[in-house]
C-alpha positions as CSV (number, residue, x, y, z in Angstrom):
1,M,52.0,99.8,6.9
2,S,54.5,98.7,4.3
3,V,53.7,96.4,1.4
4,A,55.7,93.2,1.4
5,K,58.4,92.9,-1.3
6,T,57.0,90.4,-3.8
7,K,59.7,90.3,-6.4
8,A,62.6,87.9,-6.2
9,R,65.8,89.5,-4.9
10,W,69.4,88.2,-5.4
11,F,71.9,87.7,-2.6
12,H,75.6,86.8,-2.4
13,I,75.8,83.7,-0.2
14,Y,79.1,82.7,1.3
15,S,80.0,79.3,2.8
16,A,81.1,79.5,6.4
17,D,84.8,79.4,5.5
18,R,84.2,82.1,2.8
19,H,85.8,79.9,0.1
20,I,82.6,79.5,-1.9
21,R,80.3,82.4,-2.9
22,K,77.2,82.0,-5.0
23,V,74.7,84.5,-6.3
24,I,71.2,83.2,-5.4
25,E,67.7,84.6,-6.0
26,G,64.9,84.2,-3.5
27,K,61.4,85.7,-3.2
28,T,60.8,84.5,0.3
29,L,63.0,83.3,3.1
30,D,61.9,79.7,2.6
31,A,62.5,80.0,-1.2
32,L,66.0,81.4,-0.6
33,T,66.8,78.7,1.9
34,G,65.7,76.0,-0.5
35,E,67.8,77.5,-3.3
36,V,70.8,77.8,-1.0
37,R,70.4,74.1,-0.1
38,K,70.2,73.2,-3.8
39,K,73.2,75.3,-4.9
40,F,75.4,74.2,-2.0
41,G,74.3,70.6,-2.3
42,I,73.0,70.4,1.3
43,H,70.4,67.7,2.1
44,M,67.0,68.7,3.6
45,T,67.9,66.7,6.8
46,V,70.8,69.0,7.6
47,A,69.9,72.0,9.7
48,V,71.1,75.3,8.2
49,N,71.0,79.0,9.1
50,I,71.4,82.1,7.0
51,V,73.2,85.0,8.6
52,L,74.5,88.4,7.6
53,E,78.1,87.9,6.4
54,E,79.4,91.1,8.0
55,D,78.4,90.5,11.6
56,G,76.6,87.1,11.9
57,T,73.1,88.4,12.5
58,M,70.7,85.6,12.1
59,V,68.2,86.0,9.2
60,D,65.4,83.8,10.5
61,D,62.5,86.2,10.7
62,V,60.2,86.5,7.7
63,D,59.5,90.2,8.3
64,Y,63.3,91.0,8.6
65,F,63.9,89.1,5.4
66,E,61.1,91.0,3.6
67,Y,61.7,94.5,5.0
68,G,65.3,94.5,6.2
69,L,67.2,93.0,3.4
70,E,67.8,94.4,0.0
71,S,68.8,92.8,-3.3
72,G,72.6,92.4,-3.3
73,N,73.0,91.9,0.5
74,V,75.8,89.6,1.4
75,L,74.8,86.6,3.5
76,M,76.4,83.5,4.8
77,L,75.2,79.9,5.0
78,L,76.0,78.0,8.3
79,K,75.3,74.4,8.9
80,S,74.4,73.3,12.4
81,D,78.0,72.5,13.3
82,E,79.4,75.8,11.9
83,A,79.7,79.2,13.5
84,W,80.1,82.7,12.1
85,T,83.6,84.1,12.2
86,E,85.1,87.5,11.3
87,R,86.9,87.9,8.1
88,D,90.7,87.2,8.1
89,T,93.0,90.1,8.5
90,V,93.9,91.8,5.2
91,V,97.4,91.6,3.9
92,S,97.5,93.3,0.5
93,E,95.8,96.1,-1.5
94,V,95.0,96.4,-5.1
95,Y,94.1,99.5,-7.1
96,D,92.4,99.8,-10.5
97,D,93.7,101.6,-13.5
98,D,92.5,105.0,-12.1
99,H,94.4,104.3,-8.9
100,H,91.2,103.8,-6.8
101,H,91.5,101.3,-4.0
102,V,89.8,98.1,-5.2
103,E,89.9,95.4,-2.6
104,Q,92.1,94.0,0.2
105,T,92.5,90.3,0.3
106,P,95.1,87.7,1.4
107,N,95.5,86.6,-2.2
108,H,97.2,89.2,-4.4
109,R,97.4,86.8,-7.4
110,E,93.6,86.4,-7.5
111,N,93.3,90.2,-7.6
112,I,95.6,90.4,-10.5
113,Q,93.6,87.7,-12.3
114,L,90.4,89.6,-11.6
115,R,91.9,92.9,-13.0
116,N,93.0,91.0,-16.1
117,L,89.5,89.5,-16.6
118,C,88.0,93.0,-16.2
119,S,90.5,94.5,-18.6
120,R,89.4,91.9,-21.2
121,L,85.7,92.8,-20.6
122,R,86.3,96.5,-20.8
123,R,87.8,96.0,-24.3
124,N,85.0,93.8,-25.4
125,L,82.1,92.7,-23.1
126,K,81.5,89.7,-25.4
127,Q,84.8,88.2,-24.1
128,I,82.7,86.8,-21.2
129,L,81.4,84.1,-23.6
130,L,85.0,82.8,-23.7
131,F,85.5,82.6,-19.9
132,S,86.1,79.3,-18.2
133,T,84.0,78.2,-15.3
134,A,86.9,79.1,-13.0
135,E,87.0,82.6,-14.5
136,C,83.2,82.9,-14.2
137,Q,83.4,81.8,-10.6
138,M,86.0,84.5,-10.0
139,M,83.5,87.1,-11.3
140,I,80.8,85.7,-9.1
141,D,83.1,85.8,-6.0
142,A,84.2,89.4,-6.7
143,D,82.6,92.2,-4.7
144,T,80.0,94.0,-6.8
145,D,81.4,97.5,-5.9
146,V,84.9,96.4,-7.0
147,L,83.6,95.1,-10.3
148,C,81.6,98.4,-10.9
149,R,84.8,100.3,-10.5
150,L,87.0,97.9,-12.6
151,L,84.4,97.5,-15.4
152,H,83.0,101.1,-15.3
153,L,79.5,99.6,-15.2
154,S,76.4,100.2,-13.0
155,S,75.7,97.9,-10.1
156,H,72.6,96.6,-11.9
157,E,74.8,95.7,-15.0
158,V,77.4,94.0,-12.8
159,E,74.7,92.1,-10.8
160,S,73.1,90.8,-14.0
161,M,76.5,89.7,-15.2
162,Q,77.2,87.9,-12.0
163,M,73.8,86.1,-12.2
164,A,74.6,85.0,-15.8
165,C,77.9,83.7,-14.6
166,Q,76.3,81.8,-11.8
167,Q,73.8,80.3,-14.2
168,Y,76.6,79.2,-16.5
169,V,78.6,77.6,-13.7
170,D,75.5,75.8,-12.4
171,E,74.7,74.4,-15.9
172,C,78.3,73.3,-16.3
173,E,78.2,71.4,-13.0
174,E,75.0,69.7,-14.1
175,Y,76.5,68.7,-17.5
176,I,79.5,67.2,-15.7
177,E,77.2,65.2,-13.5
178,I,75.3,64.0,-16.6
179,I,78.5,63.0,-18.3
180,G,79.6,61.1,-15.2
181,L,76.3,59.2,-15.2
182,L,76.6,58.4,-18.9
183,H,80.1,56.9,-18.3
184,I,78.6,54.7,-15.5
185,V,75.8,53.6,-17.8
186,Q,78.2,52.9,-20.6
187,K,80.6,50.9,-18.3
188,H,77.7,48.9,-16.9
189,S,76.3,48.2,-20.4
190,H,79.8,47.1,-21.6
191,S,80.2,44.8,-18.6
192,A,76.7,43.4,-19.1
193,A,77.5,42.7,-22.8
194,V,80.7,40.9,-21.8
195,D,78.8,38.6,-19.3
196,V,76.3,37.5,-21.9
197,P,77.3,34.0,-23.2
């Protein structure tokens, strides 16, 4: 009999249209589902399913989650009104500096941007501190194997970098919300001061 995996594992979670990808940790299926709801901003009353991104296999069994999934698996979030679909047909190919095939995607421009970001990081890994949230999101969305080849790093190093990028993006989103709330409070305080005779 196997011993249950007790440490938290990270997963790449795509939205149903594959336009959003986040790196999320989860120790249990319930914990992962809760974190997915939080990161994607989905209310508890909305029914969600987690499936394998590659073939749509439902991940709804605790044993399958504990024993069948490994850290780094690519999953997909589906709301009750969404269905799994296959990936779009590929239309372009990109190669790294050593002429290894990197990735095929419909958007060649994004691949060039990713290669440029990786080139900056290969020269000086500390450059990541200067990345914008959009650049960090691009690193999060990139395939781990592709980043390993482009950056000449181990999968563990790339996964750690993607987790750090995800944390940075999440914190920036929280700061933007806080600033928005401060503007509302300031506007309300100003209008209340004007109304006082």
